[in-house]
KOLFIZA-711816 format. One record per residue: residue number from 1; x, y, z of N, C-alpha, C in turn. Coordinates in steps of 0.02 Angstrom, whole numbers, plus 32768, in hexadecimal, padded with zeros to 4 digits. Layout:
[NUM,[X,Y,Z],[X,Y,Z],[X,Y,Z]]
...
END
This chain:
[1,[1674,AF5B,E219],[166D,AF57,E261],[1670,AF9D,E27F]]
[2,[164D,AFA7,E2B5],[164F,AFE7,E2D7],[1694,AFF0,E2F5]]
[3,[16B4,B029,E2E5],[16F6,B037,E2FF],[16F2,B068,E339]]
[4,[16C2,B095,E337],[16B5,B0C3,E36D],[166F,B0DD,E362]]
[5,[1655,B104,E38F],[1612,B11D,E386],[160F,B152,E34F]]
[6,[1646,B16F,E33C],[1643,B1A5,E30B],[165A,B192,E2C5]]
[7,[1683,B15F,E2BE],[169C,B14B,E27C],[1699,B100,E275]]
[8,[167B,B0EA,E23E],[1678,B0A4,E22E],[168B,B09B,E1E5]]
[9,[16A3,B061,E1D3],[16B5,B054,E18D],[16B6,B009,E181]]
[10,[16A8,AFF8,E143],[16B1,AFB2,E12E],[16FB,AFA3,E130]]
[11,[170E,AF66,E142],[1756,AF55,E145],[177A,AF63,E103]]
[12,[1756,AF5D,E0CC],[1776,AF67,E08B],[1783,AFB0,E07A]]
[13,[1765,AFDF,E09E],[176F,B026,E08E],[17B9,B039,E094]]
[14,[17D9,B023,E0C9],[181F,B033,E0D3],[184B,B015,E09B]]
[15,[1835,AFDC,E080],[185C,AFBA,E04C],[1853,AFD9,E007]]
[16,[1821,B003,DFFF],[1816,B022,DFBD],[1851,B04F,DFAC]]
[17,[1861,B052,DF6C],[1899,B07A,DF55],[1889,B0C5,DF58]]
[18,[18BD,B0ED,DF52],[18B5,B136,DF51],[188D,B14C,DF14]]
[19,[188D,B123,DEDF],[1869,B134,DEA2],[181E,B123,DEA5]]
[20,[1809,B100,DED9],[17C2,B0ED,DEDE],[1796,B12C,DEDC]]
[21,[1762,B127,DEB4],[1732,B15F,DEAD],[1705,B160,DEEA]]
[22,[16F6,B19C,DF01],[16CB,B1A1,DF3C],[1690,B1D1,DF30]]
[23,[165C,B1C5,DF57],[1622,B1F1,DF5A],[1618,B202,DFA3]]
[24,[1610,B242,DFB2],[160A,B25A,DFF7],[15C5,B275,E002]]
[25,[15A6,B25F,E039],[1564,B276,E04D],[1568,B291,E095]]
[26,[155E,B2D3,E09C],[1560,B2F1,E0DF],[1519,B2F5,E0FA]]
[27,[1511,B2E0,E138],[14D0,B2E2,E158],[14C4,B326,E179]]
[28,[1485,B339,E17A],[1473,B378,E19B],[1479,B373,E1E6]]
[29,[147D,B336,E200],[1486,B32D,E249],[14AC,B2ED,E254]]
[30,[14CC,B2E6,E28F],[14F2,B2A9,E29C],[14C4,B26C,E2A2]]
[31,[14E0,B232,E290],[14BB,B1F4,E297],[14BE,B1DE,E2E0]]
[32,[1488,B1C1,E2F7],[1486,B1A4,E33B],[14AC,B162,E339]]
[33,[14B9,B147,E374],[14D9,B105,E378],[14AF,B0D0,E355]]
[34,[146E,B0D2,E35E],[1441,B0A2,E33D],[1443,B0AB,E2F2]]
[35,[1446,B0E9,E2DB],[144A,B0F5,E293],[148C,B0DD,E276]]
[36,[14C2,B0E6,E29C],[1503,B0CD,E285],[1502,B081,E27C]]
[37,[14E2,B05F,E2AA],[14DC,B016,E2A5],[14B2,B003,E268]]
[38,[147C,B028,E25D],[1452,B01C,E222],[1478,B02C,E1E1]]
[39,[149E,B062,E1E1],[14C7,B073,E1A7],[14F9,B03C,E197]]
[40,[1518,B022,E1CB],[1549,AFEC,E1C1],[1528,AFB2,E19C]]
[41,[14ED,AF9E,E1B1],[14CA,AF66,E191],[14B6,AF78,E14A]]
[42,[1498,AFB1,E140],[1480,AFC4,E0FD],[14B9,AFCE,E0CC]]
[43,[14EC,AFF1,E0E1],[1524,AFFF,E0B3],[154A,AFBF,E0A2]]
[44,[1553,AF94,E0D3],[1575,AF54,E0C7],[154E,AF2A,E095]]
[45,[150D,AF26,E09F],[14E2,AF01,E071],[14E5,AF20,E02B]]
[46,[14DF,AF62,E027],[14DE,AF84,DFE7],[151E,AF78,DFBF]]
[47,[1558,AF84,DFDD],[1596,AF7C,DFB7],[15A3,AF34,DFA4]]
[48,[1589,AF05,DFCB],[1592,AEBE,DFBA],[156C,AEAA,DF7B]]
[49,[1536,AECD,DF6C],[150E,AEBB,DF31],[1510,AEF1,DEFB]]
[50,[1535,AF26,DF05],[1538,AF5E,DED5],[1558,AF47,DE94]]
[51,[1536,AF53,DE5C],[154D,AF3C,DE1B],[1548,AF73,DDE7]]
[52,[156D,AF6A,DDB1],[1566,AF94,DD76],[1561,AF66,DD3A]]
[53,[152A,AF68,DD18],[151E,AF3D,DCDD],[152C,AEF3,DCED]]
[54,[1514,AEDD,DD27],[151B,AE97,DD3A],[155F,AE84,DD57]]
[55,[158E,AEB2,DD58],[15D1,AEA4,DD74],[15D4,AEC1,DDBB]]
[56,[15EB,AE99,DDEB],[15F1,AEB4,DE2F],[1627,AEEA,DE33]]
[57,[1617,AF1D,DE5A],[1648,AF53,DE65],[1673,AF42,DEA1]]
[58,[16B1,AF57,DE9F],[16DD,AF51,DEDA],[16D1,AF91,DF01]]
[59,[16A2,AF8C,DF30],[1689,AFC7,DF53],[1691,AFC0,DF9E]]
[60,[1691,AFF9,DFBF],[1695,AFFB,E007],[1674,B03B,E020]]
[61,[1677,B046,E061],[1657,B080,E07E],[1679,B093,E0BF]]
[62,[166C,B0D0,E0D5],[1683,B0E8,E116],[1652,B11D,E12F]]
[63,[164A,B123,E16F],[1625,B15A,E18D],[1656,B17F,E1BA]]
[64,[165F,B1BF,E1AC],[168F,B1E7,E1D1],[166C,B217,E200]]
[65,[1685,B21D,E23D],[166D,B24E,E26D],[1622,B24A,E27A]]
[66,[1606,B20F,E271],[15BF,B202,E27D],[1591,B22F,E254]]
[67,[15AB,B248,E21A],[1582,B276,E1F2],[1592,B277,E1A8]]
[68,[15C6,B254,E192],[15DA,B255,E14C],[15E0,B20E,E132]]
[69,[15B8,B1FE,E0FE],[15BC,B1BC,E0DF],[15E8,B1C1,E0A1]]
[70,[1617,B192,E09A],[1642,B190,E060],[163A,B14B,E03F]]
[71,[1626,B14B,E000],[1625,B10D,DFD8],[1664,B10D,DFAD]]
[72,[1682,B0D3,DFA4],[16C1,B0CD,DF7F],[16BC,B094,DF4D]]
[73,[16D7,B09F,DF11],[16D8,B06B,DEDD],[171C,B06A,DEBB]]
[74,[1738,B02F,DEB4],[1776,B026,DE8F],[1766,B023,DE45]]
[75,[1766,B05C,DE24],[1753,B05E,DDDC],[1789,B041,DDAF]]
[76,[17C5,B037,DDC9],[17F8,B018,DD9F],[17E7,AFCE,DD93]]
[77,[17BA,AFB3,DDBC],[17A3,AF6E,DDB3],[1765,AF6C,DD86]]
[78,[1731,AF91,DD9A],[16F4,AF97,DD73],[16DC,AFDF,DD79]]
[79,[16D0,B000,DD40],[16B8,B046,DD41],[166E,B047,DD55]]
[80,[165B,B07B,DD78],[1617,B084,DD90],[15EC,B0A1,DD58]]
[81,[15B1,B086,DD4E],[1583,B0A0,DD1C],[1551,B0D0,DD3D]]
[82,[152C,B0F3,DD13],[14F9,B120,DD2C],[14C4,B0FB,DD54]]
[83,[14B2,B0C0,DD3E],[1480,B098,DD62],[1498,B085,DDA7]]
[84,[14D9,B074,DDAD],[14F5,B063,DDEE],[14F5,B0A0,DE1C]]
[85,[1506,B0D9,DE01],[1504,B117,DE29],[14BC,B125,DE3F]]
[86,[148D,B11C,DE11],[1447,B126,DE22],[1431,B0FA,DE5C]]
[87,[1449,B0BC,DE5D],[1435,B08F,DE94],[1452,B0A6,DED6]]
[88,[148E,B0C3,DED6],[14AB,B0DE,DF14],[1484,B11B,DF2B]]
[89,[146F,B145,DEFC],[1447,B180,DF0C],[1404,B169,DF2A]]
[90,[13E6,B135,DF0F],[13A8,B11C,DF2A],[13B1,B104,DF72]]
[91,[13E9,B0E3,DF80],[13F7,B0CE,DFC5],[13FC,B10B,DFF3]]
[92,[1421,B13D,DFDE],[1429,B179,E008],[13E7,B19D,E012]]
[93,[13BD,B19F,DFDF],[137A,B1BE,DFE6],[1350,B197,E019]]
[94,[1356,B154,E019],[1331,B12C,E049],[134B,B138,E090]]
[95,[138C,B13E,E097],[13A9,B14D,E0D9],[1391,B191,E0F1]]
[96,[138F,B1C2,E0C4],[1375,B204,E0D6],[132E,B1FF,E0F2]]
[97,[1304,B1DB,E0CE],[12BE,B1D3,E0E2],[12B8,B1B0,E125]]
[98,[12DC,B178,E12C],[12D6,B150,E169],[12F3,B173,E1A6]]
[99,[1329,B199,E19C],[134A,B1BA,E1D4],[1333,B202,E1DF]]
[100,[1307,B21A,E1B2],[12ED,B25E,E1B6],[1324,B293,E1B9]]
[101,[134E,B291,E185],[1384,B2C1,E17E],[1392,B2CB,E134]]
[102,[13C0,B2F6,E123],[13D1,B301,E0DD],[141A,B2EE,E0D1]]
[103,[1426,B2CC,E099],[146A,B2BB,E084],[147C,B2DD,E043]]
[104,[144E,B303,E026],[1459,B322,DFE5],[1458,B36E,DFE9]]
[105,[145C,B389,E023],[145D,B3D1,E02C],[14A3,B3E9,E01A]]
[106,[14AB,B40A,DFE1],[14ED,B41F,DFC9],[1506,B45F,DFEA]]
[107,[14DC,B47F,E010],[14F1,B4BD,E031],[1502,B4AF,E07A]]
[108,[1522,B476,E086],[1539,B464,E0C9],[1585,B464,E0CA]]
[109,[159F,B477,E104],[15E7,B478,E10E],[15F5,B457,E151]]
[110,[1623,B427,E151],[1636,B406,E190],[1678,B424,E1A6]]
[111,[1678,B43E,E1E4],[16B3,B461,E1FE],[16C7,B444,E242]]
[112,[1707,B451,E253],[171F,B443,E297],[171D,B486,E2BB]]
[113,[16EE,B48D,E2E9],[16E7,B4CC,E30E],[1722,B4D6,E33D]]
[114,[1731,B515,E34B],[1764,B525,E37C],[174E,B50B,E3C0]]
[115,[177D,B4FA,E3EB],[176D,B4DD,E42D],[173A,B506,E454]]
[116,[1740,B547,E452],[1714,B572,E47B],[16CB,B56E,E465]]
[117,[16BE,B558,E427],[167B,B556,E40D],[1660,B50F,E406]]
[118,[1688,B4DF,E419],[1673,B499,E413],[1643,B488,E44C]]
[119,[1614,B45A,E43D],[15E7,B442,E471],[160E,B417,E4A2]]
[120,[1601,B41F,E4E1],[1621,B3F8,E516],[166D,B401,E517]]
[121,[1685,B435,E4F9],[16CD,B440,E4F8],[16EF,B40E,E4CA]]
[122,[172F,B416,E4BF],[1753,B3EA,E491],[1774,B3B0,E4B5]]
[123,[176E,B3AE,E4F7],[1790,B37A,E51B],[1776,B334,E50B]]
[124,[173B,B330,E4EE],[171F,B2EF,E4DD],[1737,B2D7,E499]]
[125,[1761,B2FD,E477],[177B,B2E8,E436],[1761,B310,E3FC]]
[126,[177F,B304,E3C3],[176E,B32A,E387],[1725,B324,E374]]
[127,[1706,B2EA,E37F],[16C1,B2E0,E36A],[1692,B315,E387]]
[128,[16A0,B32D,E3C3],[1676,B360,E3E2],[167C,B3A3,E3C0]]
[129,[16B2,B3AD,E39A],[16BC,B3ED,E378],[16A3,B3ED,E331]]
[130,[1691,B3B3,E316],[167A,B3AE,E2D1],[1632,B3C6,E2CE]]
[131,[1625,B3F7,E2A2],[15E2,B412,E29A],[15D4,B417,E24F]]
[132,[1595,B40C,E23E],[157F,B415,E1F9],[1554,B454,E1F9]]
[133,[1569,B484,E1D0],[1548,B4C5,E1CD],[152C,B4D2,E187]]
[134,[14F4,B4F5,E184],[14DC,B50E,E144],[150A,B548,E130]]
[135,[1508,B55B,E0F1],[1532,B595,E0DD],[151E,B5D4,E102]]
[136,[14DD,B5DC,E10F],[14C7,B617,E135],[14E3,B615,E17D]]
[137,[14E2,B5DB,E19C],[14FE,B5D5,E1E0],[1549,B5E0,E1DF]]
[138,[156B,B5C9,E1AA],[15B2,B5D4,E1A4],[15C1,B61F,E19E]]
[139,[159B,B642,E175],[15A5,B68B,E16E],[159D,B6AE,E1B1]]
[140,[156A,B69A,E1D7],[155E,B6B8,E219],[1597,B6A7,E249]]
[141,[15AE,B669,E248],[15E5,B654,E273],[1625,B67B,E262]]
[142,[162F,B68A,E222],[1669,B6B3,E20E],[1663,B6FA,E22B]]
[143,[1628,B717,E226],[161D,B75A,E241],[1628,B75C,E28D]]
[144,[1613,B726,E2AF],[161A,B721,E2F8],[165E,B708,E30D]]
[145,[1689,B6FA,E2DC],[16CD,B6E1,E2E6],[16CF,B69D,E30A]]
[146,[1699,B677,E304],[1697,B632,E31C],[16BA,B605,E2EA]]
[147,[16BD,B61C,E2AC],[16E0,B5FA,E276],[1711,B62E,E25A]]
[148,[174E,B618,E24D],[1782,B646,E236],[179F,B62C,E1F4]]
[149,[17CB,B652,E1D4],[17EB,B638,E197],[1813,B5F8,E1A3]]
[150,[1827,B5EC,E1E1],[184E,B5B0,E1F2],[1823,B575,E208]]
[151,[17E1,B57F,E20F],[17B5,B549,E221],[17BA,B512,E1ED]]
[152,[17C0,B4D4,E203],[17C6,B49C,E1D5],[1782,B488,E1BB]]
[153,[177F,B47F,E178],[1742,B46E,E154],[174B,B42A,E133]]
[154,[1718,B400,E138],[171A,B3BE,E118],[1717,B3C6,E0CC]]
[155,[1741,B3A1,E0A9],[1745,B3A5,E060],[1711,B377,E040]]
[156,[16D5,B390,E039],[169E,B368,E01C],[16A3,B364,DFD0]]
[157,[16D4,B386,DFB3],[16DC,B386,DF6A],[170E,B352,DF52]]
[158,[172C,B32C,DF80],[175D,B2F9,DF6C],[173C,B2C7,DF3D]]
[159,[1760,B2B4,DF09],[1745,B285,DED8],[1763,B23F,DEDE]]
[160,[179C,B239,DF00],[17BC,B1F8,DF0A],[17CC,B1EF,DF54]]
[161,[17D6,B1B0,DF66],[17E8,B1A1,DFAC],[182A,B1C3,DFBE]]
[162,[185A,B1C2,DF90],[189B,B1E1,DF9D],[1895,B22B,DFAA]]
[163,[186C,B24D,DF82],[1861,B295,DF8C],[1841,B2A2,DFCF]]
[164,[180F,B279,DFE1],[17EE,B282,E021],[181E,B277,E05B]]
[165,[1846,B242,E058],[1873,B233,E090],[18AA,B267,E096]]
[166,[18C2,B282,E05D],[18F8,B2B3,E05F],[18E0,B2F9,E071]]
[167,[18A1,B308,E061],[1888,B34C,E06B],[1843,B34B,E08C]]
[168,[183A,B31F,E0BD],[17F8,B319,E0DD],[17E3,B35A,E0FE]]
[169,[1811,B37A,E121],[1802,B3B9,E143],[1830,B3EF,E127]]
[170,[1812,B427,E115],[1837,B45F,E0F9],[1824,B49F,E11C]]
[171,[1853,B4CE,E125],[1841,B50F,E141],[180E,B531,E113]]
[172,[17DB,B54E,E130],[17A6,B56E,E10A],[17C2,B59E,E0D6]]
[173,[17F6,B5C4,E0E7],[1813,B5F5,E0BA],[1832,B5D5,E07C]]
[174,[183B,B594,E07C],[1858,B571,E042],[1823,B549,E01B]]
[175,[17E4,B556,E029],[17AE,B533,E007],[1783,B565,DFE0]]
[176,[1753,B54C,DFBC],[1725,B577,DF97],[16FC,B5A3,DFC6]]
[177,[16FA,B592,E006],[16D4,B5B9,E038],[16F6,B5FB,E04A]]
[178,[1734,B605,E033],[1757,B643,E044],[1732,B681,E02B]]
[179,[1707,B678,DFF9],[16E0,B6B2,DFE0],[16B0,B6CD,E014]]
[180,[16A2,B6A6,E049],[1676,B6BE,E07E],[169B,B6E1,E0B7]]
[181,[16DD,B6E3,E0B3],[1703,B706,E0E6],[16F3,B750,E0E4]]
[182,[16EE,B770,E11E],[16DB,B7B7,E120],[1707,B7E5,E0F6]]
[183,[1746,B7D5,E0ED],[1774,B800,E0C8],[176A,B7FB,E07C]]
[184,[1743,B7CA,E066],[1739,B7C0,E01D],[16FC,B7E5,E005]]
END
């Protein structure tokens, strides 16, 4: 069900254990309200029929900040096979095509911009400060001091739900992106 315009999730996502395996797909641009509704329908249908070697997966999904899709599977119940992963990739490729965006661009970084650089100011909430930047745009923002070592960066490398929930946002200086800091 839609929980807000920026974040939606299947009811089962919250119930998944910290050990649940996840796959994270960052969009090159935020999803519109209509796209979020479409994602809810597609992702719900997909996880309901997602299987590995004929066995149903205990799967769920979430969309964070209207720009990040997270698929989740309880592998302690049934392990995911390569074919099952391929079917999820096919779904994401179809979403890319239909929504005219990219979900597989690995040189993207999602950050919480400082209030002074956020669109419409920060008074409208955190969602207005969330930006997805290319690595080149991140480097430029660092030079312009729009992004600092303390800027919070989304942890797109999390492998489990527990890791994502515990370390969803990290200061840039504590991530692999620290190599782009001007002092390095």
